[in-house]
Structures are given as structure tokens and as C-alpha cells.
Wavefront OBJ file of the C-alpha trace (Angstrom):
o trace
v -17.226 -10.986 4.443
v -13.475 -10.823 3.688
v -11.218 -8.155 5.121
v -11.009 -6.078 1.940
v -14.789 -6.050 1.465
v -15.146 -4.816 5.035
v -12.536 -2.122 4.435
v -14.078 -0.957 1.136
v -17.565 -0.761 2.640
v -16.233 1.270 5.639
v -14.401 3.723 3.375
v -17.582 4.206 1.278
v -19.662 4.707 4.424
v -17.253 7.333 5.627
v -17.724 9.286 2.387
v -14.146 8.670 1.286
v -14.716 7.001 -2.113
v -11.273 5.629 -3.055
v -12.172 5.230 -6.740
v -13.361 8.785 -7.448
v -11.230 11.135 -5.406
v -12.227 14.700 -6.021
v -9.412 16.936 -7.301
v -6.980 14.043 -7.186
v -3.389 15.284 -7.761
v -2.197 13.266 -10.747
v 1.059 15.158 -11.245
v 3.185 12.846 -9.128
v 3.405 9.429 -7.476
v 4.512 8.343 -4.022
v 6.330 5.160 -3.189
v 5.396 3.345 0.016
v 6.344 0.044 1.526
v 5.621 -2.435 4.208
v 6.789 -5.899 5.112
v 5.124 -9.092 6.246
v 6.285 -12.554 7.243
v 3.905 -14.372 4.872
v 3.920 -14.551 1.060
v 0.146 -15.169 1.157
v -0.411 -11.978 3.176
v 1.977 -9.975 0.939
v 0.115 -11.146 -2.163
v -3.235 -10.321 -0.521
v -2.171 -6.798 0.417
v -0.624 -6.173 -3.012
v -3.583 -7.554 -4.999
v -6.245 -5.788 -2.928
v -4.386 -2.423 -3.117
v -4.749 -2.654 -6.891
v -8.305 -4.065 -6.792
v -9.422 -1.217 -4.540
v -7.618 1.392 -6.741
v -5.444 2.470 -3.810
v -2.194 1.892 -5.676
v -1.278 1.854 -9.361
v 1.346 -0.866 -8.825
v 2.413 -3.156 -6.022
v 5.505 -5.370 -6.058
v 6.267 -8.233 -3.671
v 9.994 -8.891 -3.273
v 11.613 -12.229 -2.598
v 12.237 -12.900 1.071
v 14.563 -10.412 2.754
v 16.212 -10.714 6.164
v 15.146 -7.981 8.630
v 16.837 -7.152 11.895
v 15.010 -4.947 14.400
v 14.573 -4.313 18.123
v 11.344 -5.710 19.517
v 10.377 -5.979 23.210
v 13.966 -5.529 24.486
v 15.427 -8.079 22.033
v 17.014 -7.949 18.639
v 14.869 -9.988 16.254
v 15.747 -11.509 12.894
v 12.920 -12.306 10.563
v 12.481 -13.476 6.995
v 9.968 -11.069 5.443
v 8.416 -10.118 2.107
v 8.617 -6.414 1.255
v 5.687 -4.894 -0.663
v 6.417 -1.707 -2.556
v 3.438 0.403 -3.624
v 3.286 3.218 -6.157
v 0.301 5.473 -5.517
v -1.012 8.917 -6.141
v -0.429 11.135 -3.072
v -4.189 11.556 -2.619
v -4.534 7.779 -2.027
v -1.672 7.384 0.473
v -3.820 7.968 3.533
v -6.428 5.458 2.412
v -3.698 2.966 1.463
v -2.181 3.374 4.927
v -5.558 2.811 6.580
v -6.069 -0.316 4.445
v -2.640 -1.640 5.519
v -3.311 -0.840 9.206
v -6.714 -2.609 9.076
v -5.547 -5.668 7.130
v -1.946 -6.316 8.265
v -1.199 -9.133 10.738
v 1.547 -7.212 12.535
v 0.820 -5.268 15.678
v 3.026 -2.443 14.321
v 3.448 -2.801 10.563
v 6.229 -0.944 8.863
v 4.819 1.942 6.812
v 7.247 4.281 5.048
v 6.219 6.747 2.301
v 8.603 8.594 0.029
v 7.530 11.481 -2.139
v 8.792 11.271 -5.682
v 11.594 13.405 -6.953
v 11.183 12.248 -10.540
v 8.658 10.048 -12.314
v 9.047 9.447 -16.030
v 6.301 11.171 -18.028
v 5.494 7.893 -19.831
v 5.015 5.974 -16.573
v 3.010 8.813 -14.973
v 0.736 8.998 -18.029
v 0.165 5.242 -17.839
v -0.827 5.599 -14.190
v -3.174 8.510 -14.934
v -5.023 6.369 -17.489
v -5.859 3.647 -14.950
v -9.381 3.458 -13.427
v -9.712 5.283 -10.110
l 1 2 3 4 5 6 7 8 9 10 11 12 13 14 15 16 17 18 19 20 21 22 23 24 25 26 27 28 29 30 31 32 33 34 35 36 37 38 39 40 41 42 43 44 45 46 47 48 49 50 51 52 53 54 55 56 57 58 59 60 61 62 63 64 65 66 67 68 69 70 71 72 73 74 75 76 77 78 79 80 81 82 83 84 85 86 87 88 89 90 91 92 93 94 95 96 97 98 99 100 101 102 103 104 105 106 107 108 109 110 111 112 113 114 115 116 117 118 119 120 121 122 123 124 125 126 127 128 129 130
């Protein structure tokens, strides 16, 4: 069983059906991101977030250079940033999916609440299967 199948089965068993959230707030979108050192992993996380209806869009950026403190050293790493657009009601499940499927011990996870989403884009997102 692959990681996303395991994740989806666990969510369903917990009674948290990601595709049919009750009273899902569709009036806004959140933007979240993480990074990983592998294009293959970035593509997996992006694709599965859409496949599992956790995000309405996921974008994988070209490699970026990240500098950060880790275990008393300053590290430099080439990473792929994944940007997710998701309904706020899905953010917790998306975060759980990232935590359970990410190779990093402490993956970056930052969520921004929207200040403006175009009506046309929001309507497109609302029409997607959930």
C-alpha cells in the first residue's frame, strides 16, 4: 500500500472524510507551502494533494536555495517549494497529509489566510469535486 492510500484510509476511518466536508466554508481560500529536497517528492505531495481533494491547486517551483539553522549549524540546501491553494476547512487535513508523507523530520508548513481571491478563481475552485 502506498503512503497516500494509507493516509486516505486512516482519514476515512477517523470519520474525517476529506471529499465531503460538512458545512465546508467555500467563501475563501488559504495558501500554504512546504519545501522538500526532491523533485520526485514534491511532485508526489502536489499530485496527491489534488487526488485526495485536499487542495484545489498545487504548484512546484524550480529549485530554490534555502538557508536555515539546523543542529547548531547554518545549512544551505537546494529545495523545491510546493504552494497549495485550499479551502480553510481542508488545511488541517492537508497539514496532516504533509506531516505523514514528508521525508523531513520537521517539514516547513506555513499557511496564509487570503485577503483577496478573485471571484472567478474562487468560483472555479468551488466547482471542483470535494
